[in-house]
MIKOLLO-298361 format. One record per residue (C-alpha): x, y, z. Coordinates in steps of 0.001 Angstrom, whole numbers, plus 500000, padded with zeros to 6 digits. Example, Ala and Ser with C-alpha at 12.3 -4.5 7.8 and 13.67 -1.06 7.14 Angstrom:
% MIKOLLO-298361
+--------+--------+--------+
!   east !  north !     up !
+--------+--------+--------+
! 512300 ! 495500 ! 507800 !
! 513670 ! 498940 ! 507140 !
+--------+--------+--------+
***
This chain:
% MIKOLLO-298361
+--------+--------+--------+
!   east !  north !     up !
+--------+--------+--------+
! 629892 ! 283793 ! 741783 !
! 633284 ! 282463 ! 740435 !
! 632360 ! 278935 ! 741498 !
! 634250 ! 277543 ! 738500 !
! 637586 ! 278787 ! 739778 !
! 637005 ! 277731 ! 743343 !
! 635929 ! 274224 ! 742390 !
! 639007 ! 273658 ! 740209 !
! 641458 ! 273469 ! 743088 !
! 641677 ! 273135 ! 746819 !
! 643834 ! 275910 ! 748198 !
! 645160 ! 275103 ! 751628 !
! 646172 ! 278294 ! 753404 !
! 647311 ! 277908 ! 756974 !
! 647978 ! 280355 ! 759725 !
! 645982 ! 282271 ! 762243 !
! 644290 ! 285524 ! 761390 !
! 643911 ! 288010 ! 764190 !
! 642007 ! 291264 ! 764239 !
! 640504 ! 293461 ! 766886 !
! 636752 ! 293845 ! 766740 !
! 635232 ! 296623 ! 768753 !
! 631742 ! 297999 ! 768935 !
! 628920 ! 298562 ! 771369 !
! 628203 ! 296246 ! 774273 !
! 626648 ! 293042 ! 772906 !
! 626782 ! 290948 ! 776082 !
! 623049 ! 290268 ! 775964 !
! 623168 ! 288871 ! 772432 !
! 623679 ! 285215 ! 771485 !
! 627373 ! 284411 ! 771108 !
! 626883 ! 282171 ! 768076 !
! 626398 ! 283927 ! 764744 !
! 625216 ! 282048 ! 761645 !
! 626737 ! 283130 ! 758344 !
! 624676 ! 282229 ! 755264 !
! 626782 ! 281881 ! 752115 !
! 626770 ! 280289 ! 748675 !
! 628670 ! 277072 ! 748041 !
! 631657 ! 278902 ! 746538 !
! 632489 ! 280738 ! 749763 !
! 635972 ! 279651 ! 750903 !
! 638349 ! 281012 ! 753543 !
! 641421 ! 279333 ! 755035 !
! 641236 ! 276910 ! 757946 !
! 641431 ! 278781 ! 761228 !
! 639870 ! 282008 ! 759968 !
! 636793 ! 281926 ! 762153 !
! 638599 ! 280330 ! 765087 !
! 640782 ! 283451 ! 765187 !
! 637656 ! 285610 ! 765228 !
! 636258 ! 283558 ! 768118 !
! 639486 ! 283931 ! 770064 !
! 639317 ! 287723 ! 769662 !
! 635620 ! 288240 ! 770348 !
! 634180 ! 285173 ! 772052 !
! 631719 ! 284882 ! 769156 !
! 631390 ! 281501 ! 767412 !
! 630627 ! 281450 ! 763692 !
! 628530 ! 278749 ! 762070 !
! 628670 ! 278762 ! 758271 !
! 625605 ! 277524 ! 756391 !
! 626217 ! 277156 ! 752643 !
! 623383 ! 276555 ! 750199 !
! 623439 ! 276671 ! 746398 !
! 624556 ! 279679 ! 744397 !
! 624068 ! 283397 ! 744927 !
! 620624 ! 283332 ! 743349 !
! 619517 ! 280596 ! 745730 !
! 620680 ! 282280 ! 748914 !
! 619177 ! 285622 ! 747890 !
! 615856 ! 284022 ! 746979 !
! 615798 ! 282236 ! 750341 !
! 616656 ! 285448 ! 752186 !
! 613828 ! 287290 ! 750433 !
! 611407 ! 284490 ! 751327 !
! 612391 ! 284712 ! 755011 !
! 612906 ! 288492 ! 755233 !
! 612336 ! 289660 ! 758799 !
! 612526 ! 286126 ! 760173 !
! 615892 ! 284896 ! 758877 !
! 617499 ! 281502 ! 759373 !
! 620860 ! 283214 ! 759948 !
! 622382 ! 286471 ! 761099 !
! 624696 ! 287521 ! 758254 !
! 624417 ! 286830 ! 754518 !
! 627489 ! 286793 ! 752287 !
! 627296 ! 286533 ! 748510 !
! 624614 ! 288907 ! 747272 !
! 626170 ! 290618 ! 744264 !
! 625414 ! 293687 ! 742204 !
! 623367 ! 291595 ! 739773 !
! 620948 ! 290667 ! 742591 !
! 621419 ! 293512 ! 745054 !
! 618426 ! 295685 ! 744272 !
! 616015 ! 292768 ! 744621 !
! 617316 ! 292096 ! 748114 !
! 617232 ! 295759 ! 749124 !
! 613687 ! 296187 ! 747835 !
! 612628 ! 293172 ! 749928 !
! 614115 ! 294705 ! 753118 !
! 616416 ! 291732 ! 753652 !
! 619127 ! 293731 ! 755464 !
! 619511 ! 296333 ! 758197 !
! 622103 ! 299081 ! 758178 !
! 625596 ! 298514 ! 759540 !
! 628493 ! 300887 ! 758921 !
! 631462 ! 298550 ! 758946 !
! 634807 ! 299356 ! 760493 !
! 637305 ! 299773 ! 757659 !
! 634762 ! 301122 ! 755186 !
! 636901 ! 304236 ! 754697 !
! 639528 ! 301996 ! 753085 !
! 637066 ! 300787 ! 750433 !
! 636759 ! 302646 ! 747096 !
! 633517 ! 304518 ! 746577 !
! 632762 ! 302776 ! 743268 !
! 631934 ! 299514 ! 745082 !
! 629802 ! 301147 ! 747781 !
! 626493 ! 300715 ! 746025 !
! 624131 ! 301269 ! 748967 !
! 624388 ! 304705 ! 750605 !
! 622423 ! 303377 ! 753596 !
! 625119 ! 300747 ! 754310 !
! 622650 ! 297880 ! 754413 !
! 625319 ! 295840 ! 752663 !
! 629119 ! 296010 ! 752866 !
! 631320 ! 295230 ! 749833 !
! 633703 ! 292326 ! 750502 !
! 635256 ! 291337 ! 747159 !
! 635100 ! 292053 ! 743462 !
! 635875 ! 290241 ! 740249 !
! 635279 ! 290581 ! 736542 !
! 633513 ! 288569 ! 733874 !
! 635703 ! 288999 ! 730787 !
! 636225 ! 287494 ! 727364 !
! 639327 ! 285246 ! 727376 !
! 641151 ! 284133 ! 724239 !
! 644144 ! 282197 ! 722938 !
! 645732 ! 284128 ! 720081 !
! 647274 ! 280964 ! 718588 !
! 643909 ! 279188 ! 718389 !
! 642029 ! 281566 ! 716080 !
! 642717 ! 279805 ! 712768 !
! 644912 ! 282642 ! 711561 !
! 642519 ! 285470 ! 712457 !
! 643885 ! 288545 ! 714215 !
! 643030 ! 288528 ! 717933 !
! 640195 ! 290806 ! 719031 !
! 641187 ! 294199 ! 720409 !
! 637668 ! 295362 ! 721247 !
! 634275 ! 293916 ! 722045 !
! 633078 ! 295137 ! 718687 !
! 635654 ! 292901 ! 716928 !
! 633732 ! 289814 ! 718019 !
! 631106 ! 290616 ! 715379 !
! 633554 ! 289557 ! 712655 !
! 632684 ! 286118 ! 711196 !
! 636162 ! 284687 ! 711784 !
! 635975 ! 285660 ! 715481 !
! 632262 ! 285142 ! 716200 !
! 632596 ! 281555 ! 714961 !
! 635424 ! 281034 ! 717482 !
! 633485 ! 282555 ! 720392 !
! 631584 ! 280572 ! 723018 !
! 629479 ! 282185 ! 725730 !
! 626658 ! 281167 ! 728053 !
! 622879 ! 281464 ! 728096 !
! 622088 ! 284498 ! 730300 !
! 618876 ! 282886 ! 731489 !
! 620795 ! 280049 ! 733166 !
! 624317 ! 281324 ! 733769 !
! 625725 ! 284125 ! 735930 !
! 628719 ! 284807 ! 733641 !
! 626360 ! 284620 ! 730665 !
! 624110 ! 287210 ! 732278 !
! 627078 ! 289425 ! 733121 !
! 628246 ! 289274 ! 729486 !
! 624760 ! 290260 ! 728314 !
! 624940 ! 293221 ! 730704 !
! 628403 ! 294058 ! 729369 !
! 627040 ! 294309 ! 725830 !
! 624161 ! 296516 ! 726990 !
! 626535 ! 298762 ! 728933 !
! 628836 ! 298965 ! 725904 !
! 626388 ! 299335 ! 723009 !
! 623355 ! 300797 ! 724784 !
! 619668 ! 300086 ! 724366 !
! 619855 ! 301032 ! 720694 !
! 622778 ! 298794 ! 719779 !
! 623095 ! 295683 ! 721903 !
! 620608 ! 293581 ! 719951 !
! 622342 ! 294371 ! 716650 !
! 625619 ! 293188 ! 718204 !
! 624003 ! 289919 ! 719260 !
! 622382 ! 289435 ! 715840 !
! 625834 ! 289700 ! 714293 !
! 627183 ! 287149 ! 716771 !
! 624285 ! 284808 ! 716049 !
! 624499 ! 285144 ! 712277 !
! 628271 ! 284660 ! 712299 !
! 628323 ! 281451 ! 714311 !
! 628633 ! 282179 ! 718039 !
! 628220 ! 279112 ! 720277 !
! 625849 ! 279340 ! 723276 !
! 626203 ! 276840 ! 726136 !
! 623982 ! 276296 ! 729195 !
! 626723 ! 277226 ! 731668 !
! 630354 ! 278061 ! 732331 !
! 631576 ! 274473 ! 732618 !
! 630329 ! 273539 ! 729156 !
! 631892 ! 276667 ! 727678 !
! 635299 ! 276538 ! 729364 !
! 635957 ! 272849 ! 729909 !
! 634215 ! 271353 ! 726879 !
! 634347 ! 273995 ! 724118 !
! 637367 ! 276223 ! 724816 !
! 640845 ! 275108 ! 723782 !
! 642171 ! 275875 ! 727256 !
! 639649 ! 273714 ! 729080 !
! 639786 ! 270178 ! 730410 !
! 639303 ! 268118 ! 728289 !
! 638965 ! 271148 ! 726060 !
! 637515 ! 271850 ! 722640 !
! 638300 ! 273833 ! 719519 !
! 637026 ! 277340 ! 720297 !
! 639651 ! 280028 ! 720757 !
! 637498 ! 282659 ! 722534 !
! 635354 ! 282186 ! 725636 !
! 633373 ! 284276 ! 728078 !
! 634900 ! 283582 ! 731485 !
! 636606 ! 285566 ! 734251 !
! 639584 ! 287880 ! 734647 !
! 640887 ! 285359 ! 737177 !
! 640850 ! 282445 ! 734735 !
! 644400 ! 283244 ! 733518 !
! 645476 ! 283472 ! 737163 !
! 644374 ! 279888 ! 737674 !
! 646076 ! 278812 ! 734442 !
! 649302 ! 280482 ! 735538 !
! 649279 ! 279036 ! 739053 !
! 648319 ! 275492 ! 738130 !
! 649579 ! 275134 ! 734561 !
! 652934 ! 273590 ! 735420 !
! 656431 ! 274901 ! 734786 !
! 655586 ! 276503 ! 731439 !
! 651884 ! 277427 ! 731636 !
! 649847 ! 278499 ! 728624 !
! 647774 ! 281437 ! 729781 !
! 644760 ! 283035 ! 728123 !
! 644628 ! 286726 ! 727331 !
! 641876 ! 289099 ! 728429 !
! 639787 ! 291323 ! 726170 !
! 639969 ! 294354 ! 728430 !
! 636962 ! 296307 ! 727190 !
! 634624 ! 293304 ! 727628 !
! 634962 ! 293123 ! 731422 !
! 631888 ! 293547 ! 733605 !
! 632467 ! 293951 ! 737323 !
! 630775 ! 291711 ! 739882 !
! 630881 ! 292879 ! 743496 !
! 629962 ! 290601 ! 746395 !
! 628498 ! 292003 ! 749591 !
! 627717 ! 290912 ! 753129 !
! 624858 ! 292264 ! 755230 !
! 623246 ! 291928 ! 758645 !
! 619914 ! 290171 ! 758143 !
! 616815 ! 292020 ! 759308 !
! 615242 ! 290228 ! 762253 !
! 618440 ! 288734 ! 763675 !
! 618600 ! 288619 ! 767456 !
! 622350 ! 289319 ! 767331 !
! 622711 ! 292482 ! 765222 !
! 625805 ! 293804 ! 767000 !
! 627670 ! 290506 ! 766908 !
! 626613 ! 290072 ! 763282 !
! 628095 ! 293484 ! 762586 !
! 631362 ! 292454 ! 764210 !
! 631563 ! 289510 ! 761832 !
! 631136 ! 291833 ! 758855 !
! 633856 ! 294086 ! 760279 !
! 636090 ! 291017 ! 760438 !
! 635385 ! 290021 ! 756830 !
! 636444 ! 293528 ! 755802 !
! 639596 ! 293522 ! 757946 !
! 642991 ! 293573 ! 756157 !
! 643893 ! 290150 ! 757570 !
! 640862 ! 288385 ! 756086 !
! 640865 ! 290492 ! 752933 !
! 644452 ! 289447 ! 752235 !
! 643370 ! 285790 ! 752200 !
! 640638 ! 286317 ! 749606 !
! 642671 ! 286230 ! 746349 !
! 644075 ! 282705 ! 746746 !
! 640967 ! 281388 ! 748495 !
! 638228 ! 282632 ! 746159 !
! 640194 ! 283930 ! 743141 !
! 638666 ! 287377 ! 743406 !
! 640092 ! 290684 ! 744599 !
! 639690 ! 292208 ! 748056 !
! 637989 ! 295583 ! 748279 !
! 639987 ! 296877 ! 751255 !
! 642805 ! 298984 ! 749837 !
! 645088 ! 298073 ! 752768 !
! 644924 ! 294335 ! 752062 !
! 648003 ! 292547 ! 750735 !
! 647705 ! 290912 ! 747311 !
! 649857 ! 287744 ! 747159 !
! 652611 ! 287995 ! 744567 !
! 651654 ! 284680 ! 742991 !
! 648172 ! 286110 ! 742353 !
! 649259 ! 289509 ! 741033 !
! 651848 ! 287934 ! 738707 !
! 649112 ! 286525 ! 736488 !
! 646519 ! 289279 ! 736967 !
! 645521 ! 291665 ! 734183 !
! 644535 ! 295027 ! 735719 !
! 640968 ! 296033 ! 734868 !
! 640846 ! 299783 ! 735397 !
! 637578 ! 300785 ! 733669 !
! 635115 ! 297884 ! 733870 !
! 631688 ! 298028 ! 732308 !
! 628859 ! 298502 ! 734781 !
! 625130 ! 298976 ! 735197 !
! 623520 ! 300249 ! 738379 !
! 621589 ! 297792 ! 740589 !
! 618434 ! 299785 ! 739815 !
! 618974 ! 299486 ! 736055 !
! 619475 ! 295754 ! 736430 !
! 616432 ! 295231 ! 738657 !
! 614152 ! 297247 ! 736391 !
! 615278 ! 295727 ! 733091 !
! 616795 ! 292274 ! 733621 !
! 613638 ! 290289 ! 732877 !
! 612952 ! 292293 ! 729716 !
! 616550 ! 292132 ! 728493 !
! 616731 ! 288378 ! 729022 !
! 613423 ! 287828 ! 727246 !
! 614525 ! 289981 ! 724316 !
! 617764 ! 287995 ! 724095 !
! 615802 ! 284729 ! 724002 !
! 613480 ! 286065 ! 721315 !
! 616456 ! 287212 ! 719259 !
! 617824 ! 283666 ! 719165 !
! 614408 ! 282353 ! 718116 !
! 614201 ! 284671 ! 715089 !
+--------+--------+--------+
***
């Protein structure tokens, strides 16, 4: 997730990260642990070297595709994995992975410093590592004189729907998250009526985030004419950090935000379960968690982590995000997506 933000800049963060990693005796296990991750996984240079210096465990990072790709591969190889730890399964995909017995339980050190709302598996088969939000962004001065939206429901208005661009939920993670946001907000009885109003009043649907933000939205590069876009809560952070001396920064429609939580888990069948667990402990440590905001443009889940001032300056607090449970998503995603497609064929 959030690959758009991470691909828009190279953040060079230097300095060693040190943390103590305890645990049971793992002398008989291999001392090289393979971390499977999506292509948007980024941590500063030296991060894993510091872990090796503390523990004697070497980390090899194997990155392949997006979150959907790595989860599909992990399900296909469940019990006989090609790695030891998987990072990047999110709450949109979590239940599928749990149902396929991809992970084994590991209660991470530092879990007491993580809020309960992001602990979605009571068996601790996965450990939350970061969170972010898919949110509607807008530029108030680019709405052709219309009043800016103050609620998700406002987007139904013709003058705002015609300015709104979002993504196809069948192809796009932020598009899917926005679909879930509308279901969480309007319920089973109301979400399709909301989308019919969007459709009838001129909403633009793109295949993915890049087409929406960079090509259609006024704030993109090269940019377009639309004043409202489905993107991320961290998009204004990027605009503020890299927009020059006087940046123009988008605003966030607070009640549109749907939380995405990324997890790491020890893969079932690994021959290094204890060392794999130590790596997860390290990813949850305050030192690593404090590097996450400016490396991956998402928020750490460890409450003792330090948020860099340059990140928090441009951040809009999201205190009550929309959410669906992993079970609700797993049981209904295919149906919801199909109903959305049929609605746009009417």
